[in-house]
N, C-alpha and C positions, 0 to 999 in steps of 0.2 A: 504494500500500500504506500502511495506517495505521501511523504510527510508534509503537513501544513504548518510548519514552524520555521523559525529563522535557522539558517545553517549554523551549526555550532563549530567554533574554531578549535581545531584539534590541539594545537600547542597551548593555547590559553587554558583549555579545560584541565590539562594536567597540572596547572598551577593554581587553579581556582577551585573553591568549594562552593557549596550551595549558598553560603552566607555572602559571597562576594560577587555573585552574578547580579547585575544591576536591574534587569527588567524581567517581569514575569512573562511566561510564554503560555498562551491559551490555545486550545483546539476547540472551535465552536462545535455545537451539536450537529451541525450539517456537514462536518468534515468527512464523515465516513458514509460512503454510499451503501445502499442496502446489500449489494452483492460483492462489495470489496472485502478482501481478506485482511485480517490483522496480522502484520508482520511481527513475529514473536521470537523471543530468545530466552534461554534458560541459564541462570547463573547459580552454580552450586549443584552439581549433578551426582551427589552421593545417592544412597538408596532412597531417601525421602524425596530428593529432588527429581530423580528419574521416575518415581511413582507419580509425582505431580505432573511431570512433563507428559507422561503417557496419558494421563487424564485429559490434558489439553489437546493432545494429538487426536483424540476422538472427535473433535469438533471441526467441521468443515470450514468454519469462519476463521480458523487459525492457519497460518503458514509459518512454521518454525524454521528459522533461517540460520540460527547459531546457538551454540552451547558453550559454556565456560566452566572450568574447574581447575583448581591448583593441583589436583591429582590427575595425571594424564589418563590413566585407565578409566576414571569416572567420565571424563569428557568423551573418550572414545566409545564407551558403552552407550552414552546418550546419543551420540552421533549415529551410531548403528541403528538405534530405534527410530530416529527421525528419518534417516535415509530409507529404511525398510518401509516406513509408512508411506513415503512419497514415491518410492521406486526410482530413486536417483542417488547421486553422491554429492549433493549440493550443500549440505549442512556444514558450516564452518565451525572449527573448534578454536578456543582461546584459553590461555592461562590467566591473562589479565582482564578482569571484567570491564575495565575502562575502554578496551577495544570495542566491546559491544555498545557501551553507552555512547561512544563517539560516532557510531554509525547513524547517519541521518535517516536510513530506511527502516530502522526498527521502531515500531509503535509502542510495544509493551514488553515487559520483562517479568519473568518468574524469578524470585529470589528464594533459594532454599539452601543457602550456606549455613554453617554454624551460627548460632544466635549473635555472637559478638560482632559479626560482619553486617548484620541486617540493616542497621540504621545508616551507616555510611554509604552503602551501595544504593539503598532506596532513596536517600536524599539526593545523591548525585544523579541518579536515573531520573527522578522527577524534575530536577533542575534542568536537565537536558531535554525535557519535553516528552518523557516516556511515562506511560501508566504502569502501575506496579501491582503484581500479586505476590505477596510475601508470606512465607510460611510462618506459623506461630512458633514460639512467642516472637512477636514482631520486633521486640526490643530487648536489650540487656539491662537498661536503666530507665527510670522514669523520665529523666531529662531527654534521653534519645526520643522517646515517644512524643514529647512536646515539640521537639525540633521537626520530627517527621510530619506531624499534624500541621505545623505552621508552613512547612514547605509544600505539602499537598494543597493547602488552601491558597497559598500565594501564587502557585504556578498552575492552578486549575487542573490538577491531575486526579485521575481515578486511582484510588488505593484500596485494595481488598486484602484482608488477611485470611489465613486458613484456619478454620475452626469447625468442629463437628456439631455445633449447637443446633443445626437444622436437620440432622440425620438421626435415624434409628430411635433409640431411647429418648434422646434429647427432644426430638420432634414430638414424641408421645407426651412427655412431661409438659412441654410448653402448651400443647393444645388442651390438655386436661386442665392445667392451671388457668389459662386464659379463658377456658370455657366455664370456670367457676366450680370445678369438682371438689376443691378443698376450702372454698371461701377465700378469705384474705390470707396471703402467705405471711407467716410470722417467723419461721425458722427454716434453714436449709443446711444440709450436711453434704460436703464434697469430699469424696474419698480418692485422693490422688497422692503421689509420692511427696517426699519432703524436700527441704531446701538443699541447695548445692553447697559444696565446701571446697577446701583447698585441694589442689591437684597433687597427688602423691605418687604418680607413675614414674618409674625409673627411666633414665635415658636409654634409648636403643639406637642402633645405626640407622642413618637416614638412607632409604633406598633411592634408586633412580626413579625419575618420573613424579617426584613430589616436591613442589616448591614450598618448603616449610616456612620460610619467612613470610610469604604471602598468606599461608594458612593462618599463622598467628595474627598477622595484621595489627589491629589496634590493641590486642592483648599483650600482657607482659611477655618478655622473652623467656622461653624455657626449652629444654632439649626435646627432640622428637620422641614420640611414642606412637606406635601404629594404631592403638585403640582410638586415639583422638581423631584420626582421619577416617575411621570406620564407624562413625556414629557414637563413639564412646565418650564424647566430650561433655555430655549433659550433666553428669554428677559434679562438675567442677566449675566453681564460681567465676573464674576468669572468662569462661566461654558461655555459660548458661546459668539458669536459675534452678536447675534440677527438676524434680517432678512437680514442684510448685508452679513452674512456668510451662513445662512441657505438656503434661496432661492437665495442669491447672488451667491453661487457656481454654481447654475444652470444658472441664468440669465447672470451674468458677464462672467461665463465660456463660455456660448453660444456666447456672443458678442465677446469675445477675440478670440475664434476659428474662427468665421465668418470673423473677421478682420485680421486673420493670426498673432495674437499677443499673442498666448497662451503659448509661451515659452520665453517671455520677460516680460517687465513691463512698467508702466508709468514713466515719468520723472518728472511730477509735479501733485500734487493732491491739489485741492483748495476747501475748504468747502464753503457752502453758507454764505453770509454775510448780506442778506436782502437788498442789494443795487445793486452793480455791478454784483455779482455772485448769481444767484437764485438757482442753483443746484450744488451739489457736482460734480466736474469736474475733470476727469482724462485726462491728455495730454500725448501723446506718441511722441517719437522722429520722427516718420513718419509723424506727423501732425494730426493723427487721434485723435478725442476727444470722450470719452465715458462719459455719464451723468447718475447720479443716479436719477431716477424719470423722469416723463414727457413722451414725446413721444405720439404716437397715436395708437399703435397696441398691447395693452395688456402688456405682460412682456417685449417684445423686439420690437424696431423700428430701422430702419437703413436708412440713407440718403447717396447716392453716387453721383458721378459726373454726372450721367445720369438719375437717378430715385430714388425712395424710396420705401421701403416695411415695412409693408403691404401696398399694393396699396389702397389709401384712398377711392376710389370710388367703388371698387369691392372686398372688403376684404372677403365677404362671398362666392365669386366665384373665389377662388384662382386658377391660372393656375397650371398645373402639372409641377413640377420642372424638369429641364433637368437631364439626367442620368449622374451624375458627381461622380467621385470616391472621397470618403471621406478618407483622409489620415489616415493610421494606424488603421482604424476601420475594423474589420474582418466581421462584420455583422452576427455573429453567436449567436443568442439568447440574444441580448442586452449586457449590461455590464457584467452580470453574465456569459453568454456564452463566451464573449471575455476573461474574466479572466480565466475560465476553459481551454480554448484553449491555452492561454499563459502559464499557469502552466505546461501544457504538452509539449508545443513546445519551451518554454523559449524565445518566442518573446516578444517584448515590448507591453504592453496593450495600448488600446486607451487612457485611462486616467492614464497614467504612473505617477510615483511620481513627476517627473519634472513638468508636466502639472498641476497636483493636487496642488502642492506647489505654482506654479505661480498664479493660480487662487485664492487660499486662500490668498496669499500675497496681491493681488489686493484688496480683500475685507478687509483685516486687515488694510491696509494703509488708506482706506476710513474711517474705524471706528476711527482710531487714529486722523485723520483730524477732524472728528466730535467731538470727546471727548475733544481735545485740542483747537479746534476752530482756527486752524492755517494751513497755507499752508505748504506742505511738498515737498521738492526737493529730488528725489530718483534716485540713480544710479542702474538701473536694471541689469547691468552686475556684479558689485561688491555686489549688494544687500545691499546697505548702504544708510542711510540718510545723506544728505550733509548739514553740517553747522548748525545742531540743536541737541545738546546733549539731550534736554528734549524729543524730539520725539524718538531719538535713544533708550532711556530707555524703551520705550514701545514695542520694538521688541521682548522682552521676559518678563516673569513674574516670581517672586519667587515661588517656589514649597514648599508645606508643607512637613516637614519631617514625616515619612521616605519615602515619595513618589516622591523623586527627580529623575531626569533623569541624569545618569552618576555619 
């Protein structure tokens, strides 16, 4: 698809970040013809990234032209999938994601790198006029989410995050609750993994075909270990928020959406102390409480003023949910289809950057409470910690040069 944006200067882009580009770039809603294909590229082609890419390859509206990964074999496997889909050998492979971002013919990108790379790549992609589908958790820190949201709004980009909140069990929960099955929701339990911690992996020899410096990117320097490039980065704080952000973006995201709290945030987060507080507890201005762990229904449990779900006595025989409209979800091929629809229509996607950022913020605040073992008072409107400078310092992290944002 031909781009309707100003040509981006290759040399200057390598020197500039999102914060230094002077003017916003907008694609009007009429820019995409009904039969035009979206020229697409994938960045971060490990197992999760290739799974996402294969989902997009199933849509005729997409033409995937390029893939990128710092692990050569990952990029080659992704290229094979793309070429097999189109019956040619045209898909380009890159090690440096900037080569994709600097291509004027690319309309949209998939970002499925490890979490610590998401914000920098997304901000630079949106600044260069590209729409973004980013794997969850979309951010490593709360400040990153604020910057991504501001960039998407300033440059008029479509941003969609990956989340299962409209699939399977989540869909059932939402329709039951929106349909009034339990009355007004008062409590929710989210069963996902815990926080990330320090990386303890021993150094191992660096193999050929891995650009380790680029894999680390903004994260602090440490020696190579193969687990990190094979999806094993999630337990470690320099790269991810652990189960709290990985599955938490699904579970907490689902709970927030069901409770209609997905565009705000908690006012108090209390970690377990082994005495009065047994579970990490989020309290909202509305009086709703969301707990990490516990419950009785797998990943999600809800209690309302009139009932609770899953129903304890007949969880294997769930009633059909009422036909309830799910706000903002177009229902066209899951989140991939929703993103494609919104790239063409310029409508707001179901998991827009605001919702993605708010869910990630919820997860990050829980992690910080765990790490520091202290209660957090949060202003969800100003997105500020109240009265605790030490907690405030955790809203962002230092980035390793030259991989800073801005």
